[in-house]
Structures are given as C-alpha cells and as structure tokens.
HTML snippet that shows the backbone in 3Dmol.js (N, CA, C, O; Angstrom):
<script src="https://3Dmol.org/build/3Dmol-min.js"></script>
<div id="view" style="width:600px;height:400px;position:relative"></div>
<script>
const pdb = `
ATOM      1  N   UNK A   1      69.991  76.230  82.140  1.00  0.00           N
ATOM      2  CA  UNK A   1      70.338  77.465  82.881  1.00  0.00           C
ATOM      3  C   UNK A   1      71.868  77.448  83.069  1.00  0.00           C
ATOM      4  O   UNK A   1      72.549  76.469  83.371  1.00  0.00           O
ATOM      5  N   UNK A   2      72.276  78.676  82.842  1.00  0.00           N
ATOM      6  CA  UNK A   2      73.772  78.959  82.854  1.00  0.00           C
ATOM      7  C   UNK A   2      73.947  79.790  84.083  1.00  0.00           C
ATOM      8  O   UNK A   2      72.998  80.433  84.531  1.00  0.00           O
ATOM      9  N   UNK A   3      75.155  79.802  84.658  1.00  0.00           N
ATOM     10  CA  UNK A   3      75.677  80.433  85.677  1.00  0.00           C
ATOM     11  C   UNK A   3      76.694  81.649  85.240  1.00  0.00           C
ATOM     12  O   UNK A   3      77.537  81.415  84.375  1.00  0.00           O
ATOM     13  N   UNK A   4      76.625  82.686  85.723  1.00  0.00           N
ATOM     14  CA  UNK A   4      77.279  83.809  85.459  1.00  0.00           C
ATOM     15  C   UNK A   4      78.085  84.508  86.693  1.00  0.00           C
ATOM     16  O   UNK A   4      77.513  84.904  87.709  1.00  0.00           O
ATOM     17  N   UNK A   5      79.280  84.593  86.504  1.00  0.00           N
ATOM     18  CA  UNK A   5      80.122  85.072  87.580  1.00  0.00           C
ATOM     19  C   UNK A   5      80.647  86.474  87.240  1.00  0.00           C
ATOM     20  O   UNK A   5      80.875  86.748  86.062  1.00  0.00           O
ATOM     21  N   UNK A   6      80.840  87.337  88.174  1.00  0.00           N
ATOM     22  CA  UNK A   6      81.508  88.446  87.983  1.00  0.00           C
ATOM     23  C   UNK A   6      82.138  88.908  89.152  1.00  0.00           C
ATOM     24  O   UNK A   6      81.444  89.040  90.160  1.00  0.00           O
ATOM     25  N   UNK A   7      83.409  89.193  89.189  1.00  0.00           N
ATOM     26  CA  UNK A   7      84.288  89.755  90.413  1.00  0.00           C
ATOM     27  C   UNK A   7      83.723  90.932  90.813  1.00  0.00           C
ATOM     28  O   UNK A   7      83.380  91.743  89.953  1.00  0.00           O
ATOM     29  N   UNK A   8      83.526  91.226  92.305  1.00  0.00           N
ATOM     30  CA  UNK A   8      82.942  92.492  92.634  1.00  0.00           C
ATOM     31  C   UNK A   8      84.240  93.236  93.251  1.00  0.00           C
ATOM     32  O   UNK A   8      84.540  94.365  92.863  1.00  0.00           O
ATOM     33  N   UNK A   9      84.959  92.580  94.184  1.00  0.00           N
ATOM     34  CA  UNK A   9      85.973  93.229  94.810  1.00  0.00           C
ATOM     35  C   UNK A   9      87.138  92.477  95.141  1.00  0.00           C
ATOM     36  O   UNK A   9      87.057  91.249  95.171  1.00  0.00           O
ATOM     37  N   UNK A  10      88.326  93.121  95.420  1.00  0.00           N
ATOM     38  CA  UNK A  10      89.513  92.236  95.999  1.00  0.00           C
ATOM     39  C   UNK A  10      90.288  92.950  96.940  1.00  0.00           C
ATOM     40  O   UNK A  10      90.282  94.180  96.990  1.00  0.00           O
ATOM     41  N   UNK A  11      90.973  92.211  97.707  1.00  0.00           N
ATOM     42  CA  UNK A  11      91.933  92.635  98.675  1.00  0.00           C
ATOM     43  C   UNK A  11      93.335  92.088  98.398  1.00  0.00           C
ATOM     44  O   UNK A  11      93.461  90.952  97.941  1.00  0.00           O
ATOM     45  N   UNK A  12      94.424  92.887  98.670  1.00  0.00           N
ATOM     46  CA  UNK A  12      95.627  92.085  98.622  1.00  0.00           C
ATOM     47  C   UNK A  12      96.096  91.881 100.050  1.00  0.00           C
ATOM     48  O   UNK A  12      95.925  92.730 100.925  1.00  0.00           O
ATOM     49  N   UNK A  13      96.743  90.626 100.258  1.00  0.00           N
ATOM     50  CA  UNK A  13      96.928  90.320 101.674  1.00  0.00           C
ATOM     51  C   UNK A  13      98.577  89.907 101.656  1.00  0.00           C
ATOM     52  O   UNK A  13      98.998  88.985 100.958  1.00  0.00           O
ATOM     53  N   UNK A  14      99.354  90.652 102.444  1.00  0.00           N
ATOM     54  CA  UNK A  14     100.795  90.394 102.568  1.00  0.00           C
ATOM     55  C   UNK A  14     101.064  89.403 103.644  1.00  0.00           C
ATOM     56  O   UNK A  14     100.574  89.601 104.756  1.00  0.00           O
ATOM     57  N   UNK A  15     101.723  88.461 103.438  1.00  0.00           N
ATOM     58  CA  UNK A  15     101.800  87.397 104.484  1.00  0.00           C
ATOM     59  C   UNK A  15     103.405  87.733 104.877  1.00  0.00           C
ATOM     60  O   UNK A  15     104.290  87.696 104.021  1.00  0.00           O
ATOM     61  N   UNK A  16     103.645  88.048 106.214  1.00  0.00           N
ATOM     62  CA  UNK A  16     104.830  88.306 106.612  1.00  0.00           C
ATOM     63  C   UNK A  16     105.257  87.525 107.913  1.00  0.00           C
ATOM     64  O   UNK A  16     104.393  87.212 108.731  1.00  0.00           O
ATOM     65  N   UNK A  17     106.518  87.225 108.100  1.00  0.00           N
ATOM     66  CA  UNK A  17     107.096  86.612 109.132  1.00  0.00           C
ATOM     67  C   UNK A  17     107.678  87.653 110.140  1.00  0.00           C
ATOM     68  O   UNK A  17     108.520  88.499 109.839  1.00  0.00           O
ATOM     69  N   UNK A  18     107.186  87.504 111.238  1.00  0.00           N
ATOM     70  CA  UNK A  18     107.529  88.394 112.465  1.00  0.00           C
ATOM     71  C   UNK A  18     108.405  87.455 113.667  1.00  0.00           C
ATOM     72  O   UNK A  18     108.039  87.259 114.826  1.00  0.00           O
ATOM     73  N   UNK A  19     109.526  87.006 113.077  1.00  0.00           N
ATOM     74  CA  UNK A  19     110.162  86.325 114.073  1.00  0.00           C
ATOM     75  C   UNK A  19     109.837  84.879 114.260  1.00  0.00           C
ATOM     76  O   UNK A  19     109.353  84.250 113.319  1.00  0.00           O
ATOM     77  N   UNK A  20     110.074  84.301 115.431  1.00  0.00           N
ATOM     78  CA  UNK A  20     109.771  82.993 115.654  1.00  0.00           C
ATOM     79  C   UNK A  20     109.442  82.832 117.286  1.00  0.00           C
ATOM     80  O   UNK A  20     110.004  83.462 118.182  1.00  0.00           O
ATOM     81  N   UNK A  21     108.464  81.900 117.435  1.00  0.00           N
ATOM     82  CA  UNK A  21     108.013  81.887 118.945  1.00  0.00           C
ATOM     83  C   UNK A  21     109.080  81.100 119.636  1.00  0.00           C
ATOM     84  O   UNK A  21     110.189  80.853 119.160  1.00  0.00           O
ATOM     85  N   UNK A  22     108.617  80.718 120.847  1.00  0.00           N
ATOM     86  CA  UNK A  22     109.560  79.923 121.764  1.00  0.00           C
ATOM     87  C   UNK A  22     109.970  78.612 121.340  1.00  0.00           C
ATOM     88  O   UNK A  22     111.039  78.117 121.696  1.00  0.00           O
ATOM     89  N   UNK A  23     109.053  77.976 120.504  1.00  0.00           N
ATOM     90  CA  UNK A  23     109.188  76.570 120.051  1.00  0.00           C
ATOM     91  C   UNK A  23     109.878  76.651 118.551  1.00  0.00           C
ATOM     92  O   UNK A  23     110.010  75.632 117.873  1.00  0.00           O
ATOM     93  N   UNK A  24     110.295  77.917 118.105  1.00  0.00           N
ATOM     94  CA  UNK A  24     110.898  77.999 117.040  1.00  0.00           C
ATOM     95  C   UNK A  24     110.136  77.980 115.719  1.00  0.00           C
ATOM     96  O   UNK A  24     110.708  77.974 114.629  1.00  0.00           O
ATOM     97  N   UNK A  25     108.716  77.970 115.890  1.00  0.00           N
ATOM     98  CA  UNK A  25     107.646  78.260 114.804  1.00  0.00           C
ATOM     99  C   UNK A  25     107.793  79.608 114.354  1.00  0.00           C
ATOM    100  O   UNK A  25     108.147  80.487 115.139  1.00  0.00           O
ATOM    101  N   UNK A  26     107.531  79.857 113.066  1.00  0.00           N
ATOM    102  CA  UNK A  26     107.483  81.298 112.633  1.00  0.00           C
ATOM    103  C   UNK A  26     106.185  81.920 112.899  1.00  0.00           C
ATOM    104  O   UNK A  26     105.123  81.319 112.741  1.00  0.00           O
ATOM    105  N   UNK A  27     106.279  83.103 113.296  1.00  0.00           N
ATOM    106  CA  UNK A  27     105.240  83.836 113.837  1.00  0.00           C
ATOM    107  C   UNK A  27     104.728  84.798 112.501  1.00  0.00           C
ATOM    108  O   UNK A  27     105.423  85.640 111.932  1.00  0.00           O
ATOM    109  N   UNK A  28     103.458  84.464 112.205  1.00  0.00           N
ATOM    110  CA  UNK A  28     102.993  84.911 110.866  1.00  0.00           C
ATOM    111  C   UNK A  28     101.974  86.138 111.049  1.00  0.00           C
ATOM    112  O   UNK A  28     101.078  86.110 111.893  1.00  0.00           O
ATOM    113  N   UNK A  29     102.183  87.162 110.225  1.00  0.00           N
ATOM    114  CA  UNK A  29     101.154  88.317 110.263  1.00  0.00           C
ATOM    115  C   UNK A  29     100.789  88.422 108.967  1.00  0.00           C
ATOM    116  O   UNK A  29     101.504  88.200 107.990  1.00  0.00           O
ATOM    117  N   UNK A  30      99.564  88.795 108.984  1.00  0.00           N
ATOM    118  CA  UNK A  30      98.880  89.103 107.744  1.00  0.00           C
ATOM    119  C   UNK A  30      98.465  90.710 107.548  1.00  0.00           C
ATOM    120  O   UNK A  30      97.834  91.225 108.472  1.00  0.00           O
ATOM    121  N   UNK A  31      98.749  91.405 106.546  1.00  0.00           N
ATOM    122  CA  UNK A  31      98.343  92.792 106.438  1.00  0.00           C
ATOM    123  C   UNK A  31      97.583  92.800 105.104  1.00  0.00           C
ATOM    124  O   UNK A  31      98.040  92.467 104.010  1.00  0.00           O
ATOM    125  N   UNK A  32      96.099  93.326 105.434  1.00  0.00           N
ATOM    126  CA  UNK A  32      95.286  93.496 104.512  1.00  0.00           C
ATOM    127  C   UNK A  32      95.241  94.874 103.817  1.00  0.00           C
ATOM    128  O   UNK A  32      95.116  95.863 104.539  1.00  0.00           O
ATOM    129  N   UNK A  33      95.335  95.033 102.429  1.00  0.00           N
ATOM    130  CA  UNK A  33      95.321  96.151 101.796  1.00  0.00           C
ATOM    131  C   UNK A  33      94.397  96.096 100.808  1.00  0.00           C
ATOM    132  O   UNK A  33      94.214  94.976 100.331  1.00  0.00           O
ATOM    133  N   UNK A  34      93.640  97.168 100.283  1.00  0.00           N
ATOM    134  CA  UNK A  34      92.742  97.191  99.357  1.00  0.00           C
ATOM    135  C   UNK A  34      91.818  98.327  99.758  1.00  0.00           C
ATOM    136  O   UNK A  34      91.955  99.024 100.764  1.00  0.00           O
ATOM    137  N   UNK A  35      90.770  98.433  98.759  1.00  0.00           N
ATOM    138  CA  UNK A  35      90.448  97.360  97.759  1.00  0.00           C
ATOM    139  C   UNK A  35      91.532  97.623  96.557  1.00  0.00           C
ATOM    140  O   UNK A  35      92.083  98.697  96.317  1.00  0.00           O
ATOM    141  N   UNK A  36      91.685  96.517  95.934  1.00  0.00           N
ATOM    142  CA  UNK A  36      92.353  96.474  94.554  1.00  0.00           C
ATOM    143  C   UNK A  36      91.351  96.164  93.426  1.00  0.00           C
ATOM    144  O   UNK A  36      90.194  95.825  93.672  1.00  0.00           O
ATOM    145  N   UNK A  37      91.843  96.293  92.175  1.00  0.00           N
ATOM    146  CA  UNK A  37      91.222  95.923  91.144  1.00  0.00           C
ATOM    147  C   UNK A  37      90.898  94.345  91.203  1.00  0.00           C
ATOM    148  O   UNK A  37      91.862  93.590  91.329  1.00  0.00           O
ATOM    149  N   UNK A  38      89.661  93.823  91.125  1.00  0.00           N
ATOM    150  CA  UNK A  38      89.165  92.558  91.085  1.00  0.00           C
ATOM    151  C   UNK A  38      89.868  91.835  89.818  1.00  0.00           C
ATOM    152  O   UNK A  38      90.114  90.632  89.907  1.00  0.00           O
ATOM    153  N   UNK A  39      90.168  92.488  88.738  1.00  0.00           N
ATOM    154  CA  UNK A  39      90.483  91.936  87.583  1.00  0.00           C
ATOM    155  C   UNK A  39      92.026  91.997  87.328  1.00  0.00           C
ATOM    156  O   UNK A  39      92.487  91.751  86.213  1.00  0.00           O
ATOM    157  N   UNK A  40      92.762  92.313  88.335  1.00  0.00           N
ATOM    158  CA  UNK A  40      94.286  92.565  88.460  1.00  0.00           C
ATOM    159  C   UNK A  40      94.804  90.953  88.131  1.00  0.00           C
ATOM    160  O   UNK A  40      94.269  89.903  88.487  1.00  0.00           O
ATOM    161  N   UNK A  41      95.860  91.132  87.439  1.00  0.00           N
ATOM    162  CA  UNK A  41      96.460  89.723  87.099  1.00  0.00           C
ATOM    163  C   UNK A  41      97.452  89.340  88.135  1.00  0.00           C
ATOM    164  O   UNK A  41      98.101  90.206  88.721  1.00  0.00           O
ATOM    165  N   UNK A  42      97.584  88.151  88.368  1.00  0.00           N
ATOM    166  CA  UNK A  42      98.538  87.568  89.304  1.00  0.00           C
ATOM    167  C   UNK A  42      99.787  88.299  89.463  1.00  0.00           C
ATOM    168  O   UNK A  42     100.192  88.676  90.562  1.00  0.00           O
ATOM    169  N   UNK A  43     100.404  88.500  88.352  1.00  0.00           N
ATOM    170  CA  UNK A  43     101.760  89.235  88.160  1.00  0.00           C
ATOM    171  C   UNK A  43     101.783  90.648  88.722  1.00  0.00           C
ATOM    172  O   UNK A  43     102.735  91.118  89.344  1.00  0.00           O
ATOM    173  N   UNK A  44     100.476  91.378  88.405  1.00  0.00           N
ATOM    174  CA  UNK A  44     100.370  92.646  88.993  1.00  0.00           C
ATOM    175  C   UNK A  44     100.232  92.708  90.293  1.00  0.00           C
ATOM    176  O   UNK A  44     100.863  93.555  90.925  1.00  0.00           O
ATOM    177  N   UNK A  45      99.353  91.788  90.943  1.00  0.00           N
ATOM    178  CA  UNK A  45      99.225  91.676  92.343  1.00  0.00           C
ATOM    179  C   UNK A  45     100.531  91.333  93.130  1.00  0.00           C
ATOM    180  O   UNK A  45     100.817  91.889  94.190  1.00  0.00           O
ATOM    181  N   UNK A  46     101.360  90.303  92.488  1.00  0.00           N
ATOM    182  CA  UNK A  46     102.511  89.964  93.237  1.00  0.00           C
ATOM    183  C   UNK A  46     103.639  91.102  93.086  1.00  0.00           C
ATOM    184  O   UNK A  46     104.343  91.385  94.056  1.00  0.00           O
ATOM    185  N   UNK A  47     103.792  91.738  91.866  1.00  0.00           N
ATOM    186  CA  UNK A  47     104.522  92.854  91.785  1.00  0.00           C
ATOM    187  C   UNK A  47     104.331  94.049  92.902  1.00  0.00           C
ATOM    188  O   UNK A  47     105.257  94.526  93.557  1.00  0.00           O
ATOM    189  N   UNK A  48     103.104  94.396  92.983  1.00  0.00           N
ATOM    190  CA  UNK A  48     102.671  95.242  93.993  1.00  0.00           C
ATOM    191  C   UNK A  48     102.784  94.839  95.450  1.00  0.00           C
ATOM    192  O   UNK A  48     103.090  95.697  96.278  1.00  0.00           O
ATOM    193  N   UNK A  49     102.573  93.690  95.783  1.00  0.00           N
ATOM    194  CA  UNK A  49     103.028  93.113  97.141  1.00  0.00           C
ATOM    195  C   UNK A  49     104.380  93.318  97.381  1.00  0.00           C
ATOM    196  O   UNK A  49     104.769  93.851  98.420  1.00  0.00           O
ATOM    197  N   UNK A  50     105.181  92.911  96.444  1.00  0.00           N
ATOM    198  CA  UNK A  50     106.666  92.754  96.566  1.00  0.00           C
ATOM    199  C   UNK A  50     107.207  94.225  96.814  1.00  0.00           C
ATOM    200  O   UNK A  50     108.108  94.440  97.626  1.00  0.00           O
ATOM    201  N   UNK A  51     106.616  95.204  96.080  1.00  0.00           N
ATOM    202  CA  UNK A  51     107.092  96.667  96.166  1.00  0.00           C
ATOM    203  C   UNK A  51     106.730  97.089  97.637  1.00  0.00           C
ATOM    204  O   UNK A  51     107.537  97.715  98.324  1.00  0.00           O
ATOM    205  N   UNK A  52     105.475  96.722  98.100  1.00  0.00           N
ATOM    206  CA  UNK A  52     104.921  97.203  99.498  1.00  0.00           C
ATOM    207  C   UNK A  52     105.858  96.578 100.573  1.00  0.00           C
ATOM    208  O   UNK A  52     106.353  97.220 101.500  1.00  0.00           O
ATOM    209  N   UNK A  53     106.039  95.296 100.351  1.00  0.00           N
ATOM    210  CA  UNK A  53     106.719  94.413 101.379  1.00  0.00           C
ATOM    211  C   UNK A  53     108.150  95.014 101.482  1.00  0.00           C
ATOM    212  O   UNK A  53     108.669  95.114 102.594  1.00  0.00           O
ATOM    213  N   UNK A  54     108.814  95.422 100.347  1.00  0.00           N
ATOM    214  CA  UNK A  54     110.132  96.063 100.412  1.00  0.00           C
ATOM    215  C   UNK A  54     110.174  97.247 101.514  1.00  0.00           C
ATOM    216  O   UNK A  54     111.216  97.580 102.078  1.00  0.00           O
ATOM    217  N   UNK A  55     108.935  97.832 101.749  1.00  0.00           N
ATOM    218  CA  UNK A  55     109.012  99.027 102.785  1.00  0.00           C
ATOM    219  C   UNK A  55     108.773  98.488 104.200  1.00  0.00           C
ATOM    220  O   UNK A  55     108.742  99.282 105.140  1.00  0.00           O
ATOM    221  N   UNK A  56     108.589  97.064 104.409  1.00  0.00           N
ATOM    222  CA  UNK A  56     108.333  96.568 105.647  1.00  0.00           C
ATOM    223  C   UNK A  56     109.507  96.089 106.307  1.00  0.00           C
ATOM    224  O   UNK A  56     110.454  95.717 105.614  1.00  0.00           O
ATOM    225  N   UNK A  57     109.580  96.043 107.731  1.00  0.00           N
ATOM    226  CA  UNK A  57     110.819  95.576 108.335  1.00  0.00           C
ATOM    227  C   UNK A  57     110.691  94.149 108.543  1.00  0.00           C
ATOM    228  O   UNK A  57     111.706  93.545 108.888  1.00  0.00           O
ATOM    229  N   UNK A  58     109.488  93.440 108.371  1.00  0.00           N
ATOM    230  CA  UNK A  58     109.228  91.913 108.497  1.00  0.00           C
ATOM    231  C   UNK A  58     109.601  91.263 107.210  1.00  0.00           C
ATOM    232  O   UNK A  58     109.710  91.915 106.171  1.00  0.00           O
ATOM    233  N   UNK A  59     109.771  90.149 107.270  1.00  0.00           N
ATOM    234  CA  UNK A  59     110.343  89.179 106.006  1.00  0.00           C
ATOM    235  C   UNK A  59     108.927  88.991 105.344  1.00  0.00           C
ATOM    236  O   UNK A  59     107.899  88.816 105.999  1.00  0.00           O
ATOM    237  N   UNK A  60     108.992  89.047 103.972  1.00  0.00           N
ATOM    238  CA  UNK A  60     107.957  88.797 102.979  1.00  0.00           C
ATOM    239  C   UNK A  60     107.828  87.358 102.613  1.00  0.00           C
ATOM    240  O   UNK A  60     108.718  86.896 101.900  1.00  0.00           O
ATOM    241  N   UNK A  61     106.852  86.578 102.995  1.00  0.00           N
ATOM    242  CA  UNK A  61     106.698  85.231 102.646  1.00  0.00           C
ATOM    243  C   UNK A  61     105.921  84.985 101.329  1.00  0.00           C
ATOM    244  O   UNK A  61     106.348  84.223 100.461  1.00  0.00           O
ATOM    245  N   UNK A  62     104.892  85.589 101.236  1.00  0.00           N
ATOM    246  CA  UNK A  62     103.965  85.513 100.053  1.00  0.00           C
ATOM    247  C   UNK A  62     102.871  86.438  99.888  1.00  0.00           C
ATOM    248  O   UNK A  62     102.552  87.051 100.907  1.00  0.00           O
ATOM    249  N   UNK A  63     102.225  86.678  98.830  1.00  0.00           N
ATOM    250  CA  UNK A  63     101.208  87.515  98.610  1.00  0.00           C
ATOM    251  C   UNK A  63      99.970  86.476  98.345  1.00  0.00           C
ATOM    252  O   UNK A  63     100.081  85.355  97.849  1.00  0.00           O
ATOM    253  N   UNK A  64      98.729  87.127  98.805  1.00  0.00           N
ATOM    254  CA  UNK A  64      97.532  86.525  98.524  1.00  0.00           C
ATOM    255  C   UNK A  64      96.482  87.648  97.906  1.00  0.00           C
ATOM    256  O   UNK A  64      96.429  88.819  98.279  1.00  0.00           O
ATOM    257  N   UNK A  65      95.787  87.135  97.041  1.00  0.00           N
ATOM    258  CA  UNK A  65      94.716  87.957  96.510  1.00  0.00           C
ATOM    259  C   UNK A  65      93.319  87.122  96.899  1.00  0.00           C
ATOM    260  O   UNK A  65      93.049  85.964  96.581  1.00  0.00           O
ATOM    261  N   UNK A  66      92.526  88.039  97.669  1.00  0.00           N
ATOM    262  CA  UNK A  66      91.160  87.731  98.160  1.00  0.00           C
ATOM    263  C   UNK A  66      90.182  88.377  97.138  1.00  0.00           C
ATOM    264  O   UNK A  66      90.135  89.605  97.074  1.00  0.00           O
ATOM    265  N   UNK A  67      89.388  87.597  96.325  1.00  0.00           N
ATOM    266  CA  UNK A  67      88.393  88.129  95.375  1.00  0.00           C
ATOM    267  C   UNK A  67      87.058  87.623  95.882  1.00  0.00           C
ATOM    268  O   UNK A  67      86.855  86.454  96.210  1.00  0.00           O
ATOM    269  N   UNK A  68      86.266  88.489  95.915  1.00  0.00           N
ATOM    270  CA  UNK A  68      84.789  88.306  96.188  1.00  0.00           C
ATOM    271  C   UNK A  68      84.200  88.266  94.830  1.00  0.00           C
ATOM    272  O   UNK A  68      84.490  89.124  93.997  1.00  0.00           O
ATOM    273  N   UNK A  69      83.230  87.115  94.538  1.00  0.00           N
ATOM    274  CA  UNK A  69      82.728  87.129  93.113  1.00  0.00           C
ATOM    275  C   UNK A  69      81.127  87.023  93.401  1.00  0.00           C
ATOM    276  O   UNK A  69      80.659  86.486  94.405  1.00  0.00           O
ATOM    277  N   UNK A  70      80.466  87.540  92.499  1.00  0.00           N
ATOM    278  CA  UNK A  70      78.970  87.414  92.472  1.00  0.00           C
ATOM    279  C   UNK A  70      78.656  86.224  91.535  1.00  0.00           C
ATOM    280  O   UNK A  70      79.090  86.126  90.388  1.00  0.00           O
ATOM    281  N   UNK A  71      77.846  85.323  92.158  1.00  0.00           N
ATOM    282  CA  UNK A  71      77.336  84.373  91.215  1.00  0.00           C
ATOM    283  C   UNK A  71      75.911  84.207  91.141  1.00  0.00           C
ATOM    284  O   UNK A  71      75.191  84.031  92.123  1.00  0.00           O
ATOM    285  N   UNK A  72      75.413  84.286  89.602  1.00  0.00           N
ATOM    286  CA  UNK A  72      73.914  84.427  89.306  1.00  0.00           C
ATOM    287  C   UNK A  72      73.550  83.423  88.303  1.00  0.00           C
ATOM    288  O   UNK A  72      74.413  82.849  87.639  1.00  0.00           O
ATOM    289  N   UNK A  73      72.369  83.206  88.182  1.00  0.00           N
ATOM    290  CA  UNK A  73      71.903  82.602  87.058  1.00  0.00           C
ATOM    291  C   UNK A  73      71.690  83.454  85.944  1.00  0.00           C
ATOM    292  O   UNK A  73      71.077  84.518  86.020  1.00  0.00           O
ATOM    293  N   UNK A  74      72.225  82.962  84.843  1.00  0.00           N
ATOM    294  CA  UNK A  74      72.283  83.899  83.550  1.00  0.00           C
ATOM    295  C   UNK A  74      71.206  83.641  82.525  1.00  0.00           C
ATOM    296  O   UNK A  74      71.163  84.310  81.493  1.00  0.00           O
TER     297      UNK A  74
END
`;
const viewer = $3Dmol.createViewer("view");
viewer.addModel(pdb, "pdb");
viewer.setStyle({}, {cartoon: {color: "spectrum"}});
viewer.zoomTo();
viewer.render();
</script>
C-alpha cells in the first residue's frame, strides 16, 4: 500500500524582532500572511517575505512557510 501526499494550502510567516525585554532578550512577533501557493519554492517564499519585511518598521529575522498536506492511501 502506498501513501500519497498533496499540499493543500500554505501560509507565509514573517518573524520580526520588536526590540528587547527588560532582561535583554529579543521580543519576537510573527505576522501570518496568506494563503500562498503551497507549491511555491523556498526562494520565492523568501524573496516575497524579504520584500514585505522591507515595508515593516520591525527587524526581519526570518521567513517561515507553513504547509498543510493531505496524506492518503494511494
């Protein structure tokens, strides 16, 4: 029996730094955007995140792509 997977949906998450707390630890904020194409390449996702982050006043730390995938027996 084989297993078949198919990406259903995806979101882009911008991880941003919003200063530091009283102990000096970074305060992290996540901005969820989407839906985006589930089949988008990592480079496309990063380029899009970088362009959107350049419009933010917060410091851009990284991009995350959250993909929901359907798993079935094939």
